[in-house]
C-alpha positions in Angstrom: 79.2 89.1 69.3 82.3 89.0 71.5 84.0 92.5 71.6 87.6 92.7 70.5 90.2 93.5 73.2 91.3 97.1 73.3 94.4 98.0 71.3 96.8 100.9 71.4 99.2 102.6 73.8 96.7 103.0 76.7 95.9 99.3 76.7 99.5 98.3 76.6 100.4 100.6 79.5 97.5 99.1 81.5 98.8 95.6 80.9 102.3 96.5 82.0 100.9 98.0 85.2 99.0 94.8 86.0 102.1 92.6 85.9 103.7 93.8 89.2 100.3 93.6 90.9 99.8 90.0 89.9 103.4 89.1 91.0 102.8 90.6 94.4 99.8 88.3 94.9 101.7 85.1 94.0 105.4 85.4 94.6 107.4 82.9 92.6 110.7 84.5 91.6 113.9 84.4 93.6 113.4 88.0 94.6 109.9 87.2 96.0 111.0 84.3 98.1 110.4 84.4 101.9 113.5 85.6 103.6 114.4 83.4 106.6 117.2 83.8 109.1 118.1 80.7 111.0 120.4 80.8 114.1 122.4 77.6 113.4 122.5 74.7 111.1 119.8 72.2 112.2 117.3 75.1 112.1 118.5 76.1 108.7 118.0 72.6 107.5 114.4 72.6 108.7 113.6 76.0 107.1 115.1 74.9 103.8 113.3 71.5 103.8 109.9 73.0 104.7 110.2 76.2 102.5 111.6 74.5 99.5 111.9 76.8 96.4 109.8 79.5 98.1 112.3 80.5 100.7 115.8 82.0 100.9 117.5 80.9 104.1 120.6 82.5 105.7 122.4 81.0 108.7 123.7 83.4 111.3 126.3 80.9 112.4 129.2 80.5 110.0 130.0 77.0 108.7 131.9 74.7 111.1 131.7 77.4 113.9 130.5 76.9 117.4 127.0 78.4 117.7 127.3 78.7 121.5 129.8 81.6 121.1 128.0 83.4 118.3 128.7 87.2 118.0 126.5 89.3 115.7 127.6 92.3 113.6 125.4 95.4 113.5 124.3 94.4 110.0 123.1 91.0 111.2 121.2 92.6 114.0 119.5 94.9 111.5 118.8 92.0 109.2 116.9 90.3 112.1 114.4 93.1 112.1 113.9 93.0 108.4 113.6 89.2 107.8 110.3 87.7 107.0 110.8 84.8 109.4 113.4 84.2 112.1 114.0 80.7 113.4 116.1 80.5 116.6 116.5 78.7 119.9 116.1 80.9 123.0 118.7 80.4 125.7 121.3 78.9 123.5 123.0 82.0 122.0 123.1 85.0 124.4 123.9 87.5 121.6 121.0 86.4 119.6 118.6 86.5 122.5 119.6 90.1 123.1 119.3 91.0 119.4 115.9 89.4 119.0 114.6 91.4 122.0 116.0 94.6 120.4 115.0 94.1 116.8 111.6 92.5 117.4 111.2 90.4 114.2 107.7 90.3 112.9 107.5 86.5 112.6 109.5 84.5 115.1 109.8 80.7 115.7 111.3 80.0 119.1 112.1 76.3 118.6 112.4 75.9 122.4 108.6 76.0 122.5 108.0 73.7 119.5 110.6 71.1 120.8 109.0 71.0 124.2 112.0 72.3 126.2 111.2 73.5 129.7 112.1 77.0 130.8 115.7 77.2 131.8 116.6 73.9 130.3 120.4 73.5 130.5 120.7 71.2 127.5 119.6 72.9 124.2 120.6 70.1 121.8 117.1 68.9 121.1 117.8 68.1 117.4 119.6 64.9 118.5 116.0 63.6 119.0 114.4 63.4 115.5 110.9 63.5 116.9 111.5 66.9 118.5 112.8 68.3 115.3 109.7 67.1 113.5 107.6 69.2 115.8 109.7 72.2 114.9 109.1 71.6 111.2 105.3 72.1 111.7 105.8 75.4 113.6 108.1 76.6 110.8 105.5 75.7 108.2 102.9 77.8 110.1 105.1 80.9 110.2 106.1 80.6 106.6 102.4 80.4 105.7 101.8 83.6 107.6 104.5 85.3 105.4 103.4 83.6 102.1 99.7 82.4 102.4 99.7 81.4 98.7 102.1 78.5 99.4 100.7 77.5 102.8 99.6 74.1 101.5 103.1 73.4 100.1 104.7 74.3 103.4 102.4 72.0 105.3 103.0 69.2 102.9 106.8 69.7 103.1 106.7 69.6 106.9 104.7 66.4 106.8 107.3 64.9 104.3 110.2 65.9 106.5 108.4 64.5 109.6 108.1 61.2 107.7 111.8 61.1 107.0 112.6 62.0 110.6 110.3 59.2 111.8 112.2 56.7 109.5 115.4 57.9 111.0 114.0 57.4 114.5 113.0 53.9 113.6 116.5 53.1 112.4 118.0 54.4 115.6 115.6 52.4 117.7 116.2 49.2 115.9 120.0 49.6 115.6 120.6 50.7 119.2 118.1 48.3 120.9 120.9 45.9 121.8 122.9 48.8 123.3 120.2 49.9 125.8 121.9 51.0 129.0 125.3 51.4 127.4 127.5 54.3 128.6 128.1 57.0 126.0 131.3 58.9 126.8 131.5 62.2 124.8 133.7 65.2 124.8 130.9 67.5 125.8 127.3 66.8 126.9 125.5 67.5 123.6 123.8 64.1 123.3 121.5 64.1 126.2 118.3 64.0 124.1 119.7 61.2 122.0 120.7 59.3 125.1 117.3 59.7 126.7 115.4 58.6 123.6 117.5 55.5 122.9 118.3 54.3 126.4 121.9 55.3 126.7 123.8 56.8 129.6 125.7 60.0 128.6 128.9 60.9 130.4 130.6 64.1 129.3 134.3 64.9 129.7 133.0 68.5 129.9 129.5 69.8 130.5 127.1 71.7 128.1 129.7 74.3 127.2 132.4 72.7 124.9 134.9 75.5 125.6 135.3 74.7 129.3 138.4 72.7 130.1 137.8 69.6 132.3 139.3 69.6 135.8 141.7 66.8 136.9 138.9 65.6 139.2 136.5 65.4 136.3 139.0 63.4 134.2 139.5 61.0 137.1 135.7 60.5 137.4 135.3 59.8 133.7 138.3 57.4 133.8 136.5 55.5 136.7 133.3 55.3 134.7 135.1 54.0 131.6 136.8 51.2 133.6 133.7 50.2 135.6 131.3 50.2 132.6 133.6 48.5 130.2 133.5 51.4 127.8 135.5 50.8 124.7 135.2 54.1 122.8 135.5 57.8 123.7 133.7 60.0 121.2 135.2 63.3 120.1 133.6 66.1 118.0 134.2 68.0 114.8 133.9 71.7 115.7 135.9 71.5 118.9 139.4 70.2 119.6 139.5 66.4 119.9 142.8 66.5 121.9 141.4 65.8 125.4 139.1 63.0 124.3 141.8 61.3 122.2 144.4 61.6 124.9 142.0 60.1 127.5 141.3 57.2 125.2 144.9 56.6 124.5 145.7 56.7 128.2 143.0 54.1 128.9 144.0 51.9 126.0 140.6 52.2 124.2 139.4 53.5 120.9 138.1 57.0 119.9 135.6 57.9 117.2 133.9 61.0 115.9 130.4 61.9 116.8 129.0 65.1 115.3 126.7 67.2 117.4 125.4 68.9 114.2 125.5 72.3 115.7 127.5 73.7 112.8 127.7 72.2 109.4 131.2 71.0 108.8 130.6 69.1 105.5 128.6 71.0 102.9 127.9 67.8 101.1 126.2 66.2 104.1 122.9 67.4 105.5 121.3 66.7 108.9 119.9 63.3 107.9 123.3 62.2 106.4 125.2 63.2 109.6 122.7 61.6 111.9 123.1 58.3 110.0 126.9 58.6 110.2 126.5 59.2 113.9 124.4 56.1 114.2 127.0 54.0 112.5 129.7 55.4 114.8 127.5 54.6 117.9 126.8 51.0 116.8 130.5 50.4 116.2 131.7 52.1 119.3 129.3 51.3 122.1 129.5 48.3 124.4 126.3 46.5 123.5 124.5 43.4 124.9 125.0 41.4 121.7 128.8 41.6 122.1 129.4 43.9 119.1 
């Protein structure tokens, strides 16, 4: 004979005490999501895609802001130490490098390692190469699994799915830009080196890595010579820095100008990383001087 379950106030109290214990074993509510801090938008995108409904992701860089010049408030520095996972890029944001060293987050993803950047690499913009961003996704999945082992398989599956979408994006870039191999890509600042390397373009920046540095007259003359010698027909400006210099140069040379988004900061809340990369691809195909004459 199967005994009846216990009744009465003691049994009810025991049942109530069991509920929080079970919830702690398998977090599923919004309050139990893994708290992730990302240093700028592409890393926020990866964390959200990999973590799905099991994470809450905050971006330390405000929308449409330049992450290179990030300054942190005392509250943000404290938040770094309390976050479940921190995803950042060492060497890109000096204030964040210092804060990470001070606050010592428990779980840290340095995407410089996952993306295969060498020590002291001058160009941090690795997300312009979709394959490198896919490698970052798997590292993020591993750290999220450390914080929430119960959903480790979902994190791994999400990382695989994102890697597949990034591979499809890479295929589109390769196919579309194949006729443009060797073309000169003139940009307002040198944020597209990884893209240029992957798809056979030659990047020429009006300024260097730092978008805030004003180009010297000598630099402008050098870019002008490149444009004339290479038959460049478009100068690309950006969304989070002033387009004035790039547009003025294009007008002086009698050629076109077009927008190319470095995706450092999210300027359009309705467009994610994949959307912007495809918009960039269309701009490149229309603006580069390619072998097929288009």
